[in-house]
C-alpha positions in Angstrom: 0.1 0.2 0.0 2.7 2.4 1.0 4.6 1.6 -2.2 1.5 2.3 -4.2 0.9 5.6 -2.7 4.5 6.6 -3.1 4.3 5.8 -6.8 1.1 8.0 -7.1 2.4 10.9 -5.3 5.6 11.2 -7.4 3.6 10.8 -10.4 1.1 13.6 -9.5 4.0 15.9 -8.8 5.5 15.2 -12.3 2.1 15.5 -13.8 1.6 18.9 -12.0 5.0 20.0 -13.1 6.0 21.2 -9.6 9.5 21.3 -8.3 11.3 18.7 -6.8 9.9 16.7 -4.0 12.1 15.4 -1.1 11.8 13.8 2.3 13.7 11.9 4.9 13.7 8.2 4.7 15.9 7.4 7.7 17.7 9.3 10.1 20.4 11.4 8.3 19.1 10.1 4.7 17.4 12.5 2.4 15.6 11.7 -0.9 15.2 14.1 -3.6 13.0 13.7 -6.8 13.1 15.9 -9.8 9.7 17.4 -11.0 9.3 14.9 -14.0 10.4 11.8 -12.0 8.7 8.8 -13.7 8.6 6.1 -10.9 7.8 3.2 -13.5 11.2 4.0 -15.2 13.4 3.2 -12.2 11.5 1.0 -10.1 12.4 -1.4 -8.6 16.0 0.2 -7.8 18.9 -2.2 -8.3 20.5 -0.2 -5.6 18.5 -0.3 -2.3 17.3 -3.2 -0.7 13.8 -2.0 0.1 12.0 1.3 -1.2 13.0 4.4 0.4 9.5 5.4 2.0 9.0 8.9 3.8 9.4 9.5 7.4 9.4 13.2 7.7 10.6 16.3 6.0 14.2 17.2 5.1 15.2 19.9 7.8 15.6 23.5 6.4 19.4 23.5 7.3 20.2 20.5 5.2 23.6 21.1 3.6 23.6 19.6 0.4 20.7 19.8 -2.1 20.6 18.8 -5.6 19.8 21.3 -8.5 18.2 19.5 -11.4 18.5 20.7 -15.1 18.8 19.4 -18.6 21.6 19.7 -21.3 20.4 18.4 -24.8 19.3 14.8 -24.1 21.1 14.5 -20.9 19.6 15.0 -17.3 22.0 16.9 -15.1 21.9 16.8 -11.2 24.5 19.4 -9.5 25.2 19.2 -5.8 27.4 21.8 -4.1 29.7 20.3 -1.6 32.7 22.7 -1.2 36.1 23.1 -1.8 37.6 21.7 1.6 36.4 18.3 1.2 38.1 15.0 0.2 36.0 12.9 -2.2 36.1 9.2 -2.7 34.0 6.6 -4.6 32.9 6.1 -8.0 33.9 2.4 -8.2 36.3 0.5 -10.5 38.3 3.0 -12.3 42.1 3.7 -12.7 43.9 6.3 -10.6 44.1 7.7 -7.1 41.6 6.8 -4.6 41.0 10.5 -3.9 38.6 11.8 -6.7 38.7 15.5 -6.5 38.7 16.9 -10.1 38.1 13.5 -11.6 35.3 12.5 -14.1 34.0 8.9 -14.1 31.9 7.5 -16.9 29.1 5.1 -16.0 29.5 2.8 -19.1 30.6 -0.6 -18.3 33.0 -2.1 -20.8 35.9 -4.6 -21.2 39.0 -2.5 -21.2 42.2 -4.3 -21.6 45.1 -2.7 -19.9 43.1 0.2 -19.2 44.0 1.7 -22.7 40.4 3.2 -23.5 39.6 6.6 -21.9 42.5 6.2 -19.5 40.7 3.6 -17.5 37.9 5.9 -16.4 35.2 3.3 -17.1 35.8 -0.5 -16.4 33.5 -3.4 -15.6 31.2 -2.0 -13.0 29.4 1.4 -12.6 29.0 3.0 -8.9 27.2 6.3 -9.2 28.3 7.2 -5.6 30.5 9.5 -4.0 31.7 9.9 -0.4 33.0 13.3 1.2 35.1 13.8 4.2 35.2 17.1 5.8 37.9 18.6 8.0 35.8 18.3 11.2 35.5 14.5 10.5 31.9 14.4 9.4 30.9 12.8 6.4 28.4 12.6 3.6 27.6 10.3 0.7 25.5 11.0 -2.6 23.9 8.3 -4.6 22.5 8.8 -7.9 19.7 6.2 -8.6 20.0 5.6 -12.1 21.2 2.8 -14.5 21.3 4.9 -17.7 24.8 5.8 -19.4 26.1 8.7 -17.6 29.1 10.3 -15.8 30.1 11.8 -12.7 32.5 14.7 -12.1 33.5 15.4 -8.5 34.9 18.7 -7.4 33.4 21.5 -5.4 30.3 20.8 -7.2 29.4 17.0 -7.7 27.6 16.7 -11.0 25.8 13.7 -12.3 24.6 13.5 -15.8 22.7 10.4 -17.5 20.8 9.7 -20.6 17.2 8.7 -20.2 14.6 9.7 -17.7 15.3 12.1 -14.8 16.3 10.2 -11.7 16.1 10.6 -8.1 19.2 11.3 -5.7 19.9 10.2 -2.2 22.0 12.3 0.2 23.5 10.9 3.5 24.9 13.1 6.3 26.7 11.4 9.1 29.2 12.2 11.8 31.9 10.1 10.8 33.0 7.9 7.7 32.2 4.9 9.8 28.4 6.1 10.5 28.3 6.8 6.8 29.2 3.5 5.7 26.9 1.7 8.3 24.0 3.7 7.0 25.0 3.0 3.3 24.9 -0.7 4.2 21.5 -0.3 5.9 20.0 1.1 2.6 21.8 -1.2 0.1 21.7 -4.4 2.3 24.3 -6.6 3.8 26.5 -8.9 1.8 25.9 -12.5 2.5 28.8 -14.6 3.5 30.4 -16.5 0.5 30.2 -20.2 0.5 33.2 -22.2 1.6 34.1 -23.3 -2.0 34.4 -19.8 -3.2 37.5 -19.3 -0.8 39.2 -22.3 -2.4 41.7 -22.8 -5.0 40.1 -21.8 -8.6 41.1 -22.4 -12.1 40.5 -19.6 -14.4 42.2 -18.5 -17.7 41.1 -16.9 -21.2 39.7 -19.6 -22.4 38.7 -23.0 -22.5 37.1 -24.5 -25.6 35.2 -26.9 -26.2 33.6 -28.6 -23.4 35.9 -31.6 -23.9 38.9 -29.3 -23.0 37.1 -28.3 -19.6 36.8 -31.9 -18.8 40.3 -32.8 -19.5 41.4 -30.0 -17.2 39.3 -31.3 -14.5 40.4 -34.8 -14.9 44.1 -33.8 -14.9 43.9 -31.7 -11.8 42.4 -34.7 -9.9 44.9 -37.1 -11.4 47.7 -35.1 -10.2 46.0 -34.2 -7.0 46.2 -30.5 -7.5 43.9 -28.8 -5.2 41.0 -27.0 -7.0 37.4 -26.2 -6.0 36.3 -24.2 -9.2 36.5 -24.0 -12.7 35.8 -21.0 -14.8 34.3 -20.6 -18.1 35.5 -17.5 -20.1 33.5 -15.8 -23.1 34.1 -18.8 -25.5 31.5 -20.8 -24.0 29.0 -18.5 -25.7 27.2 -18.5 -28.8 29.0 -15.7 -30.9 29.8 -13.8 -27.5 26.3 -13.3 -26.9 25.6 -13.1 -23.1 23.0 -15.7 -21.6 23.6 -18.2 -24.5 25.8 -21.4 -25.1 27.7 -22.2 -28.2 25.6 -24.9 -29.8 28.9 -26.8 -31.0 31.4 -26.4 -28.4 29.0 -26.2 -25.4 26.0 -28.0 -26.6 25.0 -29.6 -23.3 25.8 -27.2 -20.2 24.0 -29.4 -17.9 25.9 -32.5 -18.7 29.1 -30.6 -18.3 28.0 -29.1 -15.0 26.9 -32.8 -13.8 30.5 -33.9 -15.2 32.2 -31.3 -13.0 30.1 -31.9 -10.1 30.8 -35.5 -9.9 34.7 -34.5 -9.8 33.7 -32.1 -6.9 34.2 -29.0 -8.8 31.8 -25.9 -8.9 31.6 -24.1 -12.4 31.4 -20.5 -13.2 30.3 -18.9 -16.4 31.4 -15.4 -16.7 29.2 -12.6 -18.2 30.7 -9.8 -20.0 29.1 -6.2 -19.3 28.4 -5.8 -23.0 25.6 -6.8 -25.1 26.3 -7.8 -28.8 24.6 -5.8 -31.4 22.5 -8.2 -33.5 19.1 -7.7 -34.8 17.0 -10.7 -33.7 19.0 -11.1 -30.5 16.4 -10.9 -28.0 18.4 -9.0 -25.2 19.6 -6.5 -27.9 16.2 -5.9 -29.1 14.9 -5.5 -25.9 17.4 -3.1 -24.8 17.2 -1.1 -27.8 13.2 -1.0 -27.6 13.6 0.4 -23.9 16.1 3.0 -24.8 14.0 4.5 -27.6 11.2 4.8 -25.2 13.0 7.6 -23.6 15.5 9.3 -25.9 14.8 10.1 -29.5 18.5 9.4 -30.8 20.1 6.4 -32.9 20.5 3.4 -31.0 23.8 3.2 -28.8 25.9 0.3 -30.0 27.2 -1.5 -27.0 29.5 -4.2 -28.3 30.6 -5.1 -31.8 32.0 -8.7 -31.8 
């Protein structure tokens, strides 16, 4: 019931063209919505474990508030954080852990040796920044958006993104430790890994066909070399299309898994962050259709393999 009311409330605000809506969802956690927010385009969020329901109004002296604007087809959110702040976050990118003066692109890609764009976008996107002030207090900013975008972190933290306008969550705490605990409370606690994931793992680029995988498993067991896991790289796929199996080299993945399990191996099949551009490939078709729903530009080609 609460979720339905929240969706209706945000939808009404967008329809009436009012300025942004905001509320507190937990002590020290403020949620900000742009006027044109479309809840159906972002729900459910892949970031938060539960929906962020309102518990009160944002205090009038709240330090960091977003300013929403639009530049061409990009949504822009600007948050003034000040100059005397150390910034960290943005996830897996090359360079110093201190992110002041850095631009990070949220556009996952396979980036060998970090040669493309100086390693500013790799395998994961983390639209998150943490700020540490001289007095020891800390803040965190989350852009709840899965579309292609970027983050520039300086005295102003600026998030941009293609697609529909997105909400922003700002956390204020008395210390970095308290801030990270608040973040975990929002995103959820990581489950403990299974014991086999802590063991020896056999992985390289790449094994083909499935008979080669079986030979490796047999050889490891024959020579009593400790190993708990065998990884399959992208050659198990059908023409490098994620969520597929090569019909010749890996024609029966269940049989391969059963074989490895009988030898006391776990099997891991890696998934690339790129989607092959191929008309008729259901994932490319579905993604392109979803993108065209919000931005009237040519389809962004994610991967040509």
